[in-house]
Every structure is written in C-alpha cells, then in structure tokens.
N, C-alpha and C positions, 0 to 999 in steps of 0.2 A: 875523210882520211882513207888512204889506201892501205890495205893490209899486206904485210909481207907474206910471201909464200915460198915454199921450198921447191915448187914445181917450175919447170922451165917456162918462160914466157917471152914473147916478142910482140910488142904492141906500141901503139901511139901513146904518148904521155903528155899531159898538160902540166905546165909549171905554174903553180899558184902565184898570182901577182902579189908582190909585197913580202913573199916568203924569203927566208935567208938564201935559198938557192937562186931565186930570181935576182936578189940584190947582188950576189956574187958575180952573176953573169951580166949584170946591168940591164936586165930586161924590164921595161916599164909596163908593157902590155902582156896579156896572156900569151905565153909562148908554148911551143910544142916541140917534142923531139921523139926519138925512137928509144924506147926502153927495152932492155934485153937482160934477162936473168938466165944464166947458164949454171945450174947447180954443180955440174962436173968441175967447173972452174971456181966455184964459190964466189961469183962475181955478179954484181948488178951495175949496169952502165946506162947512162943517158947520153945518146948521141944527137948532136945538132945537125942541121942540114948542111952546114959548111965543113963537116968532117971533124970538128972538135968534139970532145967527149969528157964526161966526168964519171968517176966511179960513185955509185950511190951507196950511202951508208944507212944504217937504221935511223940515224939522227935526221938526215935530210930526205929520207923516203916519204915522210909526211908532207913534203913540199910538192908532191906529185899527185896527179889524178890519172890513174891508168885507164886506158880505153881499149880493152881487149877485143871489142867487137870488130875492130879493123883487122883485116887479114894482111899477110905479108905483101900480097899483090896490091892491096889498097895503099899500104905504106909506101911502096915503091912508086906508085902513081903520084902520091902527095909530094914525095921528095924528088919527083921527076927522074927516077933512075939513078939518083946520086948515091945509092948504096954501093 
C-alpha cells in the first residue's frame, strides 16, 4: 500500500490489477501512469500516456504503487516526450 504524503511528488505509478481504479479504466494488465501531487493545489492526479487523467482520492490511492526512484527525465523517456 502506498502512503499518502503532503510533500510534492512527481513519479511513475503502477495501477494494481483488479483494483477498482483498474476496473474503472478497463485495464486488465498492470498499467502505469504519471502520478503528481501538488500540495499548493491540494490535488493528486494520475495521468495516462494518452493525455487522459484522473484525480486521485484517499479512497483510490491504495490502488497505486508509487515508484519515486524514477526521475522526471526517466518519466519523459518512458512516455516518449508525451508530457
């Protein structure tokens, strides 16, 4: 389970297969997106590679595994500059 934090974070996030969030987006295999938390805006967002996004709540935050070891440059390479 990923712990909520009040610190800003920009990282890769895996969506747990079979979770409510995975079901909502109809993803059957492990999927990933860009997770961003901006405390100044009191908002947590998961962005997919095609530009769609979803605001993340306390309830669906447990559907994610955050991978903060990837830098913004790594994420841009993974998404092929689609940011």
